C-alpha positions in Angstrom: 12.1 -169.0 -73.0 14.2 -165.9 -73.6 14.4 -164.5 -77.2 18.0 -165.8 -77.7 16.5 -169.3 -77.7 14.7 -168.6 -80.9 17.8 -167.1 -82.5 19.9 -170.2 -81.7 17.2 -172.9 -81.9 15.2 -172.2 -85.0 18.0 -172.1 -87.7 19.3 -175.6 -86.9 15.7 -177.0 -86.7 14.8 -175.5 -90.1 18.1 -176.7 -91.7 17.6 -180.1 -90.1 14.2 -180.5 -91.7 15.5 -179.4 -95.1 18.4 -181.9 -94.9 16.1 -184.7 -93.8 14.1 -184.3 -97.1 17.4 -184.3 -98.9 18.2 -187.6 -97.3 21.0 -186.4 -95.1 19.3 -188.2 -92.2 22.1 -188.4 -89.6 23.1 -184.7 -90.0 19.4 -183.7 -90.0 18.9 -185.5 -86.7 21.9 -183.9 -85.1 20.8 -180.4 -86.1 17.3 -181.0 -84.8 18.7 -182.3 -81.5 20.9 -179.2 -81.2 17.9 -176.9 -81.9 15.9 -178.6 -79.2 18.9 -178.3 -76.8 19.0 -174.6 -77.5 15.3 -174.3 -76.6 15.9 -176.1 -73.4 19.1 -174.1 -72.6 17.3 -170.7 -73.0 14.3 -171.6 -70.9 13.1 -169.0 -68.5 10.9 -170.5 -65.8 8.9 -168.5 -63.2 10.2 -168.8 -59.7 8.6 -168.3 -56.2 10.7 -165.6 -54.6 11.1 -165.9 -50.8 9.8 -163.0 -48.7 11.8 -163.7 -45.6 13.3 -160.5 -44.1 17.0 -160.2 -44.9 17.0 -163.1 -47.3 19.7 -163.1 -50.1 18.6 -165.4 -52.9 20.7 -167.2 -55.4 21.5 -165.2 -58.6 21.7 -168.5 -60.7 20.8 -172.1 -60.9 23.7 -174.5 -60.3 26.0 -176.0 -57.7 27.8 -174.0 -54.9 31.5 -174.4 -55.5 33.0 -171.7 -53.1 31.9 -170.3 -49.7 34.8 -168.1 -48.4 35.7 -165.0 -46.4 36.9 -162.5 -48.9 37.3 -158.6 -48.7 36.0 -156.4 -51.5 37.6 -152.9 -52.0 39.2 -153.3 -48.6 35.9 -154.2 -46.8 35.6 -157.6 -45.1 32.9 -159.8 -46.6 32.0 -163.3 -47.9 31.9 -164.7 -51.4 29.6 -167.4 -52.6 30.3 -168.9 -56.1 27.9 -171.0 -58.1 28.8 -173.1 -61.1 26.2 -173.4 -63.9 26.4 -176.6 -66.0 25.0 -176.5 -69.6 21.7 -178.1 -68.4 21.0 -175.4 -65.8 18.8 -172.4 -66.4 21.2 -169.6 -67.4 19.0 -166.6 -66.7 20.5 -164.6 -63.8 18.5 -162.9 -61.0 19.1 -160.2 -58.4 19.9 -161.5 -55.0 18.2 -158.7 -53.2 16.1 -155.6 -53.7 18.2 -152.5 -54.4 19.6 -150.0 -56.9 22.4 -150.7 -59.3 25.1 -148.1 -58.4 27.8 -149.4 -60.8 27.9 -151.9 -63.7 31.3 -152.7 -65.2 32.1 -155.0 -68.1 35.5 -156.6 -67.6 37.1 -158.4 -70.6 39.2 -161.4 -69.7 40.0 -165.0 -70.2 37.7 -168.0 -70.7 39.0 -170.4 -68.2 36.9 -173.3 -67.1 34.3 -171.8 -64.8 35.0 -174.5 -62.1 38.5 -173.1 -61.6 39.2 -170.8 -58.7 40.9 -168.2 -60.9 37.7 -167.8 -63.0 36.2 -165.3 -60.5 39.0 -162.9 -61.1 40.4 -163.6 -64.6 37.4 -164.5 -66.8 35.2 -162.1 -68.8 32.5 -160.8 -66.5 29.8 -158.2 -65.8 30.1 -156.8 -62.2 27.0 -155.4 -60.6 27.4 -153.2 -57.5 24.1 -152.7 -55.7 23.0 -150.5 -52.8 20.5 -152.4 -50.7 18.9 -152.2 -47.3 21.6 -154.6 -46.1 24.5 -152.4 -47.4 26.5 -152.8 -50.6 26.5 -156.2 -52.3 28.2 -157.3 -55.5 27.0 -159.8 -58.2 29.2 -161.1 -61.0 28.1 -162.8 -64.2 31.2 -164.8 -65.3 31.9 -166.4 -68.6 33.4 -169.9 -68.8 35.3 -172.1 -71.2 32.2 -172.8 -73.2 30.2 -169.6 -72.3 31.6 -166.8 -74.3 29.1 -164.0 -73.7 27.8 -162.3 -70.6 24.6 -160.3 -71.2 23.2 -157.7 -68.9 19.5 -156.6 -69.3 20.0 -153.7 -66.8 21.8 -150.4 -66.4 23.2 -148.1 -63.7 20.4 -146.5 -61.8 17.9 -149.3 -62.3 16.0 -150.4 -59.2 15.6 -154.1 -58.8 13.3 -156.4 -56.8 14.6 -159.5 -55.1 14.7 -162.3 -57.6 14.2 -160.0 -60.6 15.9 -161.2 -63.9 19.1 -159.2 -64.6 20.8 -161.0 -67.5 22.0 -164.2 -69.1 25.3 -166.1 -69.6 25.5 -168.4 -72.6 26.4 -172.1 -72.4 28.0 -172.9 -69.0 29.3 -170.3 -66.6 29.7 -169.0 -63.1 27.9 -166.5 -60.8 29.5 -164.9 -57.7 27.9 -163.0 -54.9 29.9 -160.8 -52.5 28.1 -160.0 -49.2 29.1 -157.9 -46.1 30.8 -159.8 -43.3 27.5 -159.8 -41.3 26.0 -162.3 -43.7 24.8 -165.6 -42.1 25.5 -168.1 -44.9 22.8 -170.6 -45.4 24.5 -172.9 -48.0 27.6 -175.0 -48.2 29.9 -176.3 -51.0 28.1 -179.0 -53.0 24.6 -177.6 -52.5 22.4 -177.2 -55.6 20.5 -173.9 -55.7 17.8 -172.4 -57.9 18.0 -168.8 -59.1 15.6 -166.5 -57.4 14.2 -169.1 -55.0 17.0 -170.6 -53.0 18.2 -168.6 -50.0 22.0 -168.2 -49.9 22.3 -166.1 -46.8 20.6 -163.8 -44.4 21.7 -160.2 -43.8 20.6 -157.8 -41.1 18.6 -154.9 -42.4 20.4 -151.6 -41.7 18.5 -148.9 -39.8 20.4 -145.9 -41.3 20.8 -145.5 -45.0 21.8 -148.2 -47.5 25.4 -148.7 -46.6 26.0 -147.3 -43.1 24.5 -147.4 -39.7 23.9 -150.0 -37.0 22.3 -153.2 -38.2 19.1 -154.5 -36.7 19.2 -158.2 -37.0 16.1 -159.6 -38.9 14.2 -162.6 -37.5 14.7 -165.1 -40.4 12.7 -168.2 -40.9 14.8 -171.1 -39.4 12.6 -173.8 -41.0 14.9 -174.1 -44.1 17.0 -176.7 -45.8 20.7 -175.9 -46.3 19.9 -174.8 -49.9 17.4 -172.3 -48.7 14.3 -174.2 -49.6 11.5 -174.7 -47.1 11.2 -178.0 -45.3 8.0 -180.0 -46.1 
C-alpha cells in the first residue's frame, strides 16, 4: 500500500471506533467501511514485468476504452486509453524503459474519465519519454471523482519498464501515445494490469532514441489479446 492509504484510511477507522463506543453504531460502521475501502484503493501490488523485446506495457490497471490512430506534435502515431474504475489499482507504471525528457502538469476540467474529451480537457500530468523505440507519451488524467494526479518522478529520471511513476486518486484515466510503427496487442474492452499486460510491440531503433531505421524485434506471439501469456 502507498503512504496515501494511511493518510486517508486511518482517520475514519479511528473515528469509527470512537463513535462505536459512543453508540453511534451506523455512522461508526460507515466510517470503518470507508477506511477499509481506502486501504484497498491505495494497494500497491508487485507485478511480473514482461521481458519481451519491444514490449510496451500498460501504465495502469483498468479497461481499454480507446485504440485509435492519432498524431502527436504533428507526428503520426497511435493512442491507447485505459479507464480506471474505483476498484482498480491506481498506481501508474512506465510503459517502457527510457528517460523522462519533459513532464508537464496541465490544469483542466474534471469530466467523467470515460468521455472522449477527458484525454484533452481534464487535469493531467504528461510524461514525454525518450526510449529505444523512439519518443512515447504517457498521461495521468484526473476524472469526475479523481481530483488529483500525483507524479513521483521528475525530468531527467531514467525509468525501467514497469517502474512505478505516480498515482491518480479515486477513478481516472491513463493514455499512452506510441509511434505509428506500434503493433497494438489489445482491443477496446480488454482488461489490463499495470506493468504486466502488454499493450503493443515497437521495433527497437538502431540509431539513437528517436531517429534511425527500426529493426523489428521478434516478439513472443504466444500471448492473449491483453498481453498475458497463454497457459
